[in-house]
N, C-alpha and C positions, 0 to 999 in steps of 0.2 A: 695119234694118227693110226690108220689101219696099216697092216703089214704091206710093204712094197719091196720089190726087188732091190738089192743093194745098189746095183748100177743106176737104177732110177733115182734112188735117194741121193747118191753123189751128184747126179745130173741136176736134180731139183735144188740141191744146195748150192749150185753154181760152181762146183769144184771142177768138173770136167764133163765131157760128153759121155753117153752110155758106152760107146765103143771104147773110149779111153779108160772108163771105169773097169770094164771087163779085162782090159790089158793089165791094169794095176792089180786087180784081184788075182788074176792068173799068175802074176809075178810075185805074189805073196806080200805085197806092200800094204795091204788093207787088213786091219784087224777089227774084231768085234769083241768088246769086253776082254781084250788081251789075247784073244785066240785068232789064229789065221782064218780069214774069210774064205769061203768057197764060192765058185761061180754059181749063180742062180739062187743063192741064199736070200732070205727075206729079213727085213728089219722093221721095227716100229718107230725108231727114232729115239727111244728111251735108252738104248744101249750106248756104250762108249765106242764110237766109231772113229777110227784113226787111219790116216794115210801117212806112211813114213813116220809114225809115232806122233803125228800132229792131229788133234781132234777136228772133226768136221761136224758142225752143228747146223742143221738146216734152219733153225730158228734164228740164229745169230749171223747167218751168212747171206742174208738178202740185201741187195743193193739197188739203188735207183739213181741214175745219173741224168742230168740235163746236159745234152751235148749239142754243140753247134756243128752241124754237118755242112761240109763245104760242097760247092758245086763240083760235079764230076765223081763224087763218091756214091757208091751203090749201097742201098740198105739191105745188105746181105751178109750172112755169116761165113760165106765161102768166097774164095778168090774167083774173080770173073775173068777167065781165060788168060791168066798170067799177068793181068794188068795191075794187080795188087791195089785195087781200089775199093775193096769191101770195107764197110763201116767198122767191123770188128778188127780188121787188120790196122786201120788207121788209128783207132783209139787205143789199141794194145793194152787193155785193162787186164789185171792179173787174174780175174775170175772170168768164167765163161758167161757172157752176157749177150743179149740180142735186142733189136729195136722194137719199140712199141709202135706198130704200124709202119708206115713208109713215107718217105719223101722221094720223089722221082730224081733221077740222076742229075737233071739240069736245075733242080731247085736247091735251096740252101736253108739253113736256119735250124730251129729247135727240134730235136727229136729226143724222146726219152729212151733210155737203155736200162735193162734190168735182167735179173736172173730169176725173177718170180713169175712163173708161168701162169699161176692162178690170177695174179694181178693183171697180166696182159689180157686174159680172157674177160675179166670184169670190165676193163676199159673198152676193149674193141667189140665185144659181143653184147654188152649191156644196152639197155634202151634209154640210158641217161642223157643222150644227146650232148656229149662233152664238147665244149667249145674249143676251137682251134682258130687262131687269128694269123692273118698273112698280110704282108706288104707286097703290092703288085705294081709293076710298071709295064705298060703296053706300048705298041709302036705307033699308035694314032690317038687323036683326042677321043675321050670317053664321053658319050652323050648321056644326058639325063635319062633318056628313054632306056638305054642299056642298063644303067644303074637300077632303075625301077624294075625292069624285067628280071634282073638277077636277084634282086631282093624278094620279089614276089614268089620265086620258085616256079616249078612246073616245067622247067626246060628238060627235054629228053636228051640227056647226055650219054647215057648208056641204054641200049635197046631194052625197052620194057621198064626202065627206071627213070623217074622224074626227080629233079633236084628239089630239095626242101627250101623253104624261105630262109633267107640269111640276112645279115646286116652288112651293108656296103657303105663306106664313107670315102668320099672323094678327098684326096690329099694334094692333087695337082691336075693339070690338064690331061695328063696321060698316066696318072698314078692313083691308086686307091688302096684302102684297107678293107678286108673282108673277114667276117667271122662265120665259120661253118660249124654245123653240128653233125656232119656226116663226112664220109671220106671215100667218095667214088674215085676210081682211078683217073688221075690227071683232071680232076673236076674243074679246077679254076681255069686251066688252059682251055678246056672244052667250053666252059661258060663264055670265055672271051671269044673263042672261035665262032660261036653262034652269032656274034655281032661283027664278024670280020676283023677281029683284033688278034694280034700275035703277042704273046707274053714275052717280054725281054728279060724281066727279072722277077723272081718269085721267092719270097723269104718268109718262113714261118717264124713269128715272133712270140707266140704264146701257145701253150697246150694246157687247157683247163686253167689252173691258177699259177702255173709255172711259166716264167718269162725268160727270155735270153739274158736280160739283166747284166749287160756288160761283157758277156762271153764273146770271145773272138773266134773266127773260124778255126776248127780243130781243137778247141778247148772244151772242157767239161767241168761241172761241179757236182758234188755229191749231195743228194737230197736225203733228209731223215725219212726213211721209207715208212717206219711205223707211224710217225707223227702225221705224215702226208696221207697215208691210208685212212687213219682215223678221222682226220680233218675232212676228207672227201667222201666219207661214208662207204668206203670200199672194203671194210673189214668183213670177214666171214660171219 
């Protein structure tokens, strides 16, 4: 890798934030090849970088979690006005991780958590149209016309942006599953509102090929990140 500032290296490795890295460096707790690190210094990753005499290896410190976000939890890495309802507070993972995309506060279900910024960019900014599947319950019967219109796409949900075609499968008079390949803000809720329907329950059950698979609210399981990246063609 090219030279990067040491605080960025520690942050990219998921060890801590850049601000916390600067604090650790300033306190003399970080060494490079056995020598005390200085603020602002740069590294390539080929050095022996240690914090409190414990090696930090960016290659071996990447994680990917499948997490069941509960309703009422916010997809943020910071506390929301003292409510202690941010997703990172709730999961309390030993490394600094952050969500891949978002689920709104009133929704629940699967969200991926990682400390690999490049992976997040590949998933969210790529043109791959990665599938996300949801279970939805609404407050009134869902008509065949509404299903057909949602599947066809072309609904103006955000000014200047139209929804893409998607797959909608009825599961009951007032419930359905939907597979999206995009992620506009509150998209499913707005799709339903276009037909006078209010969403009572919204749960994501799949992200690409990762499913909830028995997770309960607040639980997570670790995914083999290297294997998953290779399997899905997300390798550099």
